[in-house]
C-alpha angles and dihedrals in degrees: 000000000000126000132170142185140173126249139162128255109188104310093336128096112223138182121235116203126192120196115186141166136169090286112036143006129209128191116201138175136204090230100098092346084265142166110241097175137003117187121197132170130249124219089283091052094252113147123227132181101244101184128079121238148158128284096244142002089255089067095057099082109083093008100173092197094058094222108197096337133143099247119208172003076220114359123211120019139327115193114245087347090271136123141146130229118192090347094306115122122227131188122198128190119288111224103157107056106289093343140078121241135183097347102316135268092331104030124171089273091072098057132085106235126207113263128219117183123208107187092174091062097033086240143128129199122205117195130192135179118215112195126225109278095023106157084345099300119138121238138027106274123203109200133189129187118189122193116196125181107210113178106296093346132086113206122198119196117188121188135172143178132196140198093211133032108278141147124259133188109160114177140168111243103200118153113216132207108170094197088063128287091265099046103095129258133349094223092110094045115107122241128192124183130185095222129117092185143036138190112247118219137212128232091287090054091249122137116262090211094252125121109206135185114254091217114126092001134107087253095068106113096149086119121045107275133168111259090233096049097099102003092117089064090061124087126227099042095307135293120008098138143128119242120204102233120221120241128007139247121042108336142143105267108167148004132207119196135188104203098198096053095030093229115151127189116200116196120212122180148148095224129110098227143034124206111212113195113180094199097250091158099047095099108132098009109146112253133211120248120020096316096100102205137002124243126227111285093021092137142010129219126216104193115185107215155128112273119286116265088000092152087068093048113064089189090066127081106274128226107191108151117207133191112283092029130102122221110217129187117173127183131171122202102203118189126205140150132242 
């Protein structure tokens, strides 16, 4: 079932869309093509909202935590906001110190996208046009994000085309807490990632260019491990790193499990990397419902992506999009119980 209504967020009119079936319910909005709520059942069939979010619609514009948004045009970080394509230098806005993050001062999360509802498929598609020069990026970029609720799975399909060579890394930035968004921290929730390597970062959370084995490090989640088991061994308030996913094509890459409730999230994607941010800087963020504010480590992201700053690291997988090509990023959030 698909329902929609209009609301205001600051001085903007937005559309809020609910897609539901007998297993799950998701609430979306065209402001940032974002997830507002995602309800999944525990082993007793009790639904809980398992994604973090803001107190009110008015807090969505300028949300510095990027709760549930589609981040872009290039999610994650670009060192010094500089890169070159085909020998041509480009400079994008610097909105995190000397660096660029999540698309700049006005990333895709700040725009009201166009909305197309498809009740027959339990799907909604958001579209956005980013003009040439937007935040410094070359090329007009036409982007589409389609959310489809398929039984107990939410699929997100992101596509984009350009009229000039450009870089694209569009990702969903939902924070998960499988015990419920208002239940405390995720430190006891169990993460497993199919990744034998990761890309270490410097003090600015930018990749050093190395690709290191996770063996005998706090980054080894090849076997199910509580998120908090080794987080104190990690600098910069815990995990905010890219893991190099095993395999290619659409495949299962990770699971997150909340043992008390039995909820399990299985992540399926076609991307080469996953950014796991354990929410170490969430302390004091205003929270939806009656919670007031979130604590540090209240939620964890699983951003399916190309590697951060990859355009400045030829040794990393590259994501230069050229005219006539289509950028595609697909992720499935599959819920089950154990």
